[in-house]
C-alpha positions in Angstrom: 0.3 -0.4 0.3 1.6 3.3 -1.1 2.4 6.2 1.5 -0.5 9.4 0.8 1.2 12.0 0.0 1.9 14.6 2.4 0.4 17.3 2.2 1.0 21.2 1.2 1.6 24.2 3.5 -1.5 25.6 3.8 -0.3 29.0 2.1 0.5 26.7 -0.9 -2.4 24.8 -1.6 -4.0 28.1 -3.3 -0.9 28.5 -5.3 -0.8 27.6 -9.0 1.9 25.6 -10.3 3.6 28.9 -11.2 3.2 30.0 -8.0 4.8 27.0 -6.3 7.9 27.6 -8.5 8.1 31.2 -8.0 7.9 31.3 -4.3 10.5 28.1 -3.9 12.9 29.9 -6.2 12.4 33.5 -5.2 11.3 33.0 -1.1 14.4 31.0 -1.0 17.4 33.4 0.7 20.0 31.8 -1.8 18.0 31.2 -4.5 16.2 35.0 -4.0 19.8 36.5 -3.3 21.2 35.2 -6.7 17.9 36.2 -8.5 18.4 39.8 -7.7 21.1 40.0 -9.3 21.1 38.2 -12.3 17.6 39.0 -13.6 18.9 42.5 -14.1 22.2 41.0 -15.7 20.6 38.7 -17.9 18.2 41.0 -19.4 20.7 43.7 -19.5 23.1 41.3 -21.4 20.3 40.3 -23.9 19.2 44.1 -24.9 23.0 44.6 -25.4 23.6 42.2 -27.5 20.7 42.8 -29.5 21.7 46.4 -29.9 25.5 45.9 -30.5 25.6 42.8 -32.7 26.5 44.4 -36.0 25.7 48.0 -35.3 28.2 48.7 -37.9 25.8 48.2 -40.4 25.1 50.1 -42.5 28.6 51.8 -43.1 26.7 54.8 -44.5 24.9 57.7 -42.6 21.0 56.9 -42.2 18.5 59.2 -41.9 19.3 62.2 -39.5 23.0 60.8 -38.9 23.7 63.0 -41.5 23.2 65.8 -38.9 24.2 64.4 -36.1 27.1 62.1 -36.6 28.8 64.7 -38.8 27.8 67.9 -35.8 29.3 65.2 -33.3 32.6 64.9 -35.4 32.8 68.8 -35.4 32.2 69.3 -31.9 35.1 66.9 -31.0 37.1 68.8 -33.1 36.5 72.1 -33.1 34.1 72.2 -29.7 31.5 73.6 -31.8 29.3 72.7 -34.6 31.0 73.7 -38.0 29.8 74.0 -41.6 29.9 70.9 -43.9 31.1 71.2 -47.5 29.3 69.1 -50.3 30.4 65.4 -50.5 30.3 65.1 -46.6 27.7 62.0 -46.4 30.3 60.3 -49.1 33.7 61.1 -47.7 32.4 59.9 -43.8 32.5 56.3 -44.5 36.3 56.9 -45.5 37.2 58.9 -42.7 39.4 61.4 -45.1 39.2 64.0 -46.6 36.1 65.7 -44.6 35.1 68.8 -46.1 34.6 70.4 -42.1 34.7 74.2 -42.3 35.9 76.0 -39.4 32.5 78.6 -39.5 29.5 78.4 -37.1 26.7 76.1 -38.4 22.8 76.9 -37.2 21.9 74.0 -35.3 18.5 73.5 -33.5 19.5 71.0 -30.9 21.5 71.5 -27.8 25.1 69.8 -28.0 24.6 67.0 -25.5 23.3 64.2 -27.4 26.0 65.0 -30.0 29.0 64.8 -27.5 27.8 61.6 -26.2 27.7 60.1 -30.2 31.4 61.7 -30.4 33.0 59.7 -27.4 32.2 56.8 -29.5 33.8 58.4 -32.5 37.1 59.1 -30.6 37.9 55.5 -30.4 37.9 54.7 -33.7 37.8 58.0 -35.9 34.9 59.5 -38.0 35.1 56.6 -40.5 34.3 53.8 -38.2 30.3 53.1 -38.3 30.5 50.9 -35.1 31.9 53.9 -33.5 29.4 56.4 -34.8 26.8 54.4 -33.0 28.3 52.5 -30.0 27.6 55.0 -27.4 24.2 55.3 -28.7 23.8 51.7 -28.5 25.1 51.5 -24.7 22.8 54.2 -23.7 19.7 52.1 -25.4 21.2 48.9 -22.9 21.2 51.2 -19.9 18.1 52.3 -20.5 16.8 48.6 -20.8 18.5 48.4 -17.3 16.5 51.6 -15.8 13.6 50.4 -16.8 14.0 47.1 -15.0 15.0 49.4 -12.0 12.1 51.7 -12.3 9.5 48.4 -12.6 11.1 47.4 -9.6 11.0 50.3 -7.4 7.2 50.5 -8.7 6.1 46.8 -8.0 8.6 45.3 -5.4 8.3 42.4 -7.4 11.0 40.7 -9.3 9.0 39.3 -12.0 7.8 42.4 -12.7 10.3 43.9 -13.3 12.0 41.5 -15.0 9.2 41.6 -17.8 9.3 45.0 -18.0 12.8 44.6 -19.2 12.8 41.8 -21.0 9.9 43.6 -23.3 11.8 46.5 -23.6 14.7 44.5 -25.0 13.2 43.0 -27.6 11.3 45.9 -28.5 11.9 46.8 -32.1 11.4 50.8 -31.9 13.8 50.9 -29.4 16.5 48.3 -30.9 16.1 50.7 -34.0 16.9 54.0 -32.4 19.7 52.2 -30.1 21.6 50.9 -33.5 21.2 54.1 -34.8 23.0 57.5 -34.1 20.2 60.1 -33.8 19.1 62.1 -30.2 16.4 60.3 -29.4 17.6 57.1 -27.2 19.9 59.4 -24.9 16.9 61.9 -24.7 15.3 58.6 -23.5 17.7 57.3 -20.9 18.3 60.5 -19.1 14.2 61.1 -19.1 13.9 57.5 -17.9 17.1 58.3 -15.3 15.0 61.5 -13.6 12.4 59.5 -13.3 14.1 56.8 -11.2 15.7 59.4 -9.2 12.3 60.9 -8.1 11.1 57.7 -7.4 14.1 57.0 -4.7 13.2 60.9 -3.5 9.6 59.6 -3.1 10.9 56.3 -1.0 13.1 58.8 1.3 10.8 61.9 1.5 7.2 60.7 1.9 7.9 58.9 5.4 9.0 62.0 6.6 6.5 64.6 5.2 3.8 61.9 6.1 4.7 61.9 10.0 1.4 62.7 11.9 0.4 65.6 13.6 1.2 64.9 16.7 4.9 64.3 16.1 5.6 67.6 14.2 6.2 70.6 15.7 4.3 72.5 13.1 0.9 71.1 12.8 -0.4 73.3 10.8 2.2 73.4 7.6 4.2 70.4 8.6 7.9 69.8 7.5 10.6 71.9 4.8 12.6 69.3 3.4 16.0 71.0 2.0 18.1 67.7 2.1 16.8 65.6 -0.6 19.9 64.6 -2.8 17.8 62.0 -5.2 15.8 65.0 -6.1 18.8 66.9 -6.9 20.3 64.3 -9.0 16.8 64.1 -10.8 17.5 68.0 -11.6 20.4 66.8 -13.0 18.9 63.8 -15.1 16.5 66.2 -16.7 19.0 68.8 -17.6 20.9 66.3 -19.1 17.7 65.6 -21.5 16.9 68.8 -22.2 20.5 69.2 -23.4 19.8 66.3 -25.7 16.2 67.8 -27.0 14.0 70.4 -25.6 11.3 68.0 -25.8 13.2 67.0 -22.0 11.6 70.3 -20.8 8.3 68.6 -20.7 9.5 65.9 -18.7 11.0 68.5 -16.0 7.9 70.3 -15.5 5.8 67.4 -15.6 7.8 65.7 -12.9 8.3 69.2 -10.9 4.8 69.1 -10.6 4.2 65.2 -9.6 6.9 65.9 -6.6 4.4 69.0 -5.8 1.2 67.0 -5.8 2.8 64.0 -4.4 4.2 66.0 -1.0 0.6 67.7 -0.8 -0.8 64.4 -0.8 1.6 63.0 1.8 1.0 66.0 4.0 -2.9 65.6 4.1 -2.4 61.7 4.8 -0.7 63.2 8.0 -3.4 65.4 9.3 -1.2 68.5 8.2 -3.8 71.1 8.5 -3.1 73.4 5.5 -1.8 71.0 3.3 -2.5 72.6 0.0 -0.3 76.1 0.8 2.1 73.8 2.3 3.0 72.0 -0.6 2.8 74.8 -3.0 4.3 77.7 -1.3 6.6 76.5 1.5 8.1 73.3 0.2 6.9 73.9 -3.5 9.7 76.8 -3.7 12.5 74.6 -2.0 11.6 71.5 -4.4 11.5 74.2 -7.7 15.2 75.3 -6.1 16.4 71.7 -5.8 15.3 70.4 -9.4 15.2 73.4 -11.7 18.6 74.5 -10.3 20.3 71.5 -10.9 19.0 70.9 -14.7 20.2 74.3 -15.5 23.5 74.2 -14.5 23.5 71.2 -16.3 21.9 72.7 -19.5 24.7 75.3 -19.2 27.7 73.0 -19.0 26.8 71.1 -22.1 27.4 74.4 -24.1 30.7 74.8 -22.6 32.4 73.6 -25.8 30.5 76.8 -27.6 30.7 79.3 -24.7 35.1 79.1 -24.7 35.2 78.8 -28.3 34.8 82.1 -30.6 33.8 80.1 -33.9 30.6 79.0 -32.7 27.1 80.3 -34.8 26.1 83.7 -33.1 28.9 83.3 -30.6 29.9 86.7 -31.6 26.5 88.3 -31.5 27.4 89.8 -28.0 30.7 90.2 -26.0 28.6 88.3 -22.7 29.0 84.8 -23.9 25.4 84.5 -22.0 24.0 86.9 -23.7 25.1 85.2 -27.3 23.9 82.2 -26.1 20.6 83.6 -25.6 20.3 85.0 -28.7 21.2 81.7 -30.4 18.2 80.0 -28.6 15.7 82.7 -29.4 16.8 81.9 -33.6 16.5 77.9 -32.4 12.8 78.7 -30.7 12.0 80.7 -34.2 13.1 77.6 -36.1 11.0 74.8 -33.5 7.7 77.2 -33.9 8.0 77.3 -37.7 8.8 74.1 -38.6 5.9 72.8 -40.7 7.8 71.6 -43.5 6.4 68.5 -45.3 8.0 64.9 -44.8 7.3 61.4 -46.7 7.5 59.7 -42.7 5.9 62.9 -41.0 3.2 61.2 -38.4 1.1 63.4 -36.2 0.9 62.9 -33.0 -2.8 61.6 -33.3 -1.5 59.1 -35.5 0.8 57.4 -32.9 -1.3 55.2 -31.0 -2.5 53.5 -34.2 1.3 53.0 -35.4 0.2 54.5 -38.8 3.5 55.6 -40.4 6.6 54.4 -38.9 9.8 55.8 -40.4 11.8 53.9 -42.6 15.5 54.8 -41.2 17.5 53.1 -44.2 16.9 51.4 -47.5 18.9 49.5 -49.2 19.8 45.7 -50.5 22.4 43.5 -52.6 20.8 41.7 -55.6 21.4 37.5 -55.2 22.5 38.4 -51.0 19.5 36.6 -49.7 19.4 33.6 -52.0 17.2 35.0 -54.7 17.3 38.0 -57.3 15.3 40.6 -55.9 16.5 41.1 -52.3 15.9 43.9 -49.9 17.6 45.8 -46.8 15.3 47.9 -44.6 15.9 49.3 -41.1 12.3 50.3 -40.3 11.2 51.8 -37.1 8.4 49.6 -36.1 7.8 48.7 -32.5 6.8 45.1 -31.9 3.4 45.5 -32.6 2.1 42.9 -29.8 4.0 45.0 -27.4 3.2 48.2 -29.0 -0.6 48.0 -28.9 -0.5 46.2 -25.7 1.0 48.9 -24.0 -1.7 51.2 -25.6 -4.2 49.1 -24.2 -2.9 48.5 -20.6 -2.1 52.5 -20.7 -6.0 53.1 -21.2 -6.5 50.3 -18.3 -4.4 52.7 -16.1 -6.4 55.9 -16.8 -9.7 53.6 -16.4 -8.4 52.8 -12.8 -6.6 56.0 -12.2 -10.1 57.9 -12.6 -12.3 55.1 -10.7 -10.0 55.9 -7.9 -10.5 59.1 -7.9 -14.4 59.0 -8.1 -14.6 56.4 -5.3 -11.7 58.2 -3.1 -9.7 55.3 -3.0 -6.1 56.0 -3.0 -4.4 55.4 -6.2 -0.5 54.1 -5.9 2.8 55.2 -8.4 2.1 51.8 -10.2 -0.5 53.6 -11.6 0.1 57.3 -11.8 4.0 57.1 -12.7 3.7 55.8 -16.3 0.7 57.6 -16.9 2.8 60.7 -16.3 5.6 59.5 -18.2 3.5 59.1 -21.2 1.8 62.7 -20.1 5.2 64.1 -20.6 6.1 62.0 -23.5 2.9 62.1 -25.4 0.6 65.2 -24.7 3.0 68.5 -25.4 3.5 66.8 -29.5 -0.5 66.8 -29.5 -0.6 70.6 -28.6 1.5 70.9 -32.0 -0.6 69.1 -35.0 0.9 71.5 -37.8 4.5 71.0 -36.5 6.5 68.2 -38.6 7.0 65.3 -36.6 7.8 61.2 -36.8 6.7 58.2 -35.0 10.3 57.1 -33.7 9.8 60.1 -31.7 7.4 57.4 -29.6 10.9 55.9 -28.4 10.7 57.9 -25.0 6.9 56.9 -25.0 8.0 53.2 -25.2 9.9 52.6 -21.5 6.5 54.2 -19.9 4.0 51.7 -22.4 6.4 48.6 -21.3 5.9 49.5 -17.8 2.1 49.9 -18.0 1.7 46.8 -19.8 3.9 44.8 -17.2 2.1 46.2 -14.3 -1.3 45.6 -16.3 -0.3 41.8 -17.1 0.4 41.7 -13.2 -3.2 42.7 -12.7 -4.1 40.3 -15.3 -2.6 36.9 -13.9 -4.5 37.3 -10.8 -3.4 37.9 -7.1 -2.9 35.6 -4.8 -6.4 36.1 -2.6 -8.4 35.4 -6.0 -9.6 31.8 -7.1 -7.6 29.2 -8.1 -9.3 28.7 -12.0 -8.8 32.8 -12.0 -5.2 32.6 -11.8 -4.5 29.6 -13.6 -6.2 31.3 -16.7 -4.8 34.7 -15.8 -1.3 33.0 -15.3 -1.6 31.4 -18.3 -2.6 34.0 -20.6 0.0 36.0 -19.4 2.3 33.2 -20.5 0.9 32.9 -23.9 0.7 36.7 -24.7 4.4 36.7 -23.6 5.8 33.8 -26.3 4.1 35.5 -28.5 6.0 39.0 -27.7 8.9 36.8 -28.2 8.0 35.3 -31.7 7.1 38.6 -33.2 10.3 40.6 -32.1 11.9 37.5 -33.9 9.9 38.0 -36.6 10.7 41.4 -37.5 14.4 41.5 -36.0 16.0 41.6 -39.7 13.7 44.4 -40.7 14.7 46.4 -37.5 18.5 45.7 -38.5 18.8 45.8 -42.5 19.5 42.4 -43.1 19.1 41.4 -46.6 16.0 39.3 -47.4 13.7 38.1 -50.0 11.2 41.0 -51.1 8.4 39.2 -50.4 9.7 38.3 -46.9 9.9 42.3 -46.5 6.4 42.8 -47.5 4.8 40.0 -45.4 5.7 42.5 -42.3 4.2 45.4 -43.7 1.0 45.1 -42.1 -0.7 48.5 -42.5 -0.3 50.5 -46.0 1.8 53.1 -44.1 4.3 50.7 -42.8 5.6 50.8 -46.7 
């Protein structure tokens, strides 16, 4: 007679098979400690491989690399953006006889993103295409690690963080914008770094702001906090974002507002009498100084090359270099306000959630290189459609949860608000300027927050421990199937994200909408 099977502990009787495996591994001290290091390392290495392998292809300037790679080399050699003569694009792959004139050229983006590109070019010189894109690829890899850390901070879950990091690691838009030397990858990195620092500031400051009134010497107003190093760090990161592209200013403003609002809510929970006034007019100016002043200093430091040399555009417009810089910025603002030139790949912001017009960054191809006569090689900024539309749907769900929480006066945690703040500062401003020429690939700055919303929503969809067993089984199975299909879709699209030579018909089956061609 066989012995009866031992009974599971009470807390495990209601766990699914996945739940038992997860708890056995994560709750084990040795396994848990190892996974806390291994998971982010594995996700980051996956991102690195997908972004760095073959990054030198194509060995020619692709799309707006014609501006940023050339300006980066000019910064490295002159300290400012000079003027390029005819034939510069053709000369760059050889790295010789570059027609660079020292007279200043009018450029419309701050220099930090181009300095980052220049660091890679300094290693091998201007003729090495791997050098053009190396630092951008490393920045894109770092963005994947950052989304892991942000998701871990928001959810407290190793699994959610790993899912978020993995989805961003295999997303096509993020891969493409990490393999081409444009500015948007660096912009995304610094915006996300600013979000991480603000979350770390929240972890430190909220318990102090939330002290109960009996423990507080000033129960009407609450404390004013000056010692907030993570808020200063956030200011530096967001200043760096603004020094890559001015759209980083939206993130600076949005996160500044988020800090004030969360400060106010912490004071209200603590019973502070004048909690809105205290947050806005006592702590608010202090937070402004701690956040905006480091951002301003960082932004100005990025212009050092232009300030300490004499040849930059508008540099001689005034004896005072800061006044000259102000004059230059007025010219840049005039350009951005009036930019409405048509482009075959332009895509207004209302189209972005529908993914109607992604950008073909590069098109080439060698006859016979793919095994048939008619070959094509394309680098297209199409995101993984499953991840993209899943992220859009998840964002709508987070909006619903947020609105429902407001109506029911229920607390809405940062896991539901932070992704929405991220999307608000990276998407909504573009809706306000429909006449401006903009592109779908700008959404690379949105992508981390879409992935974050998706990972957090998948956690809800998988079911909590207090839900019926059948509900958790079906939820977990559905999530696993979704993730498996996301990996397969990325494998399917990878050739058109990296410019592989493929048969023309193979490329056509990747164009699911007319605007994708």
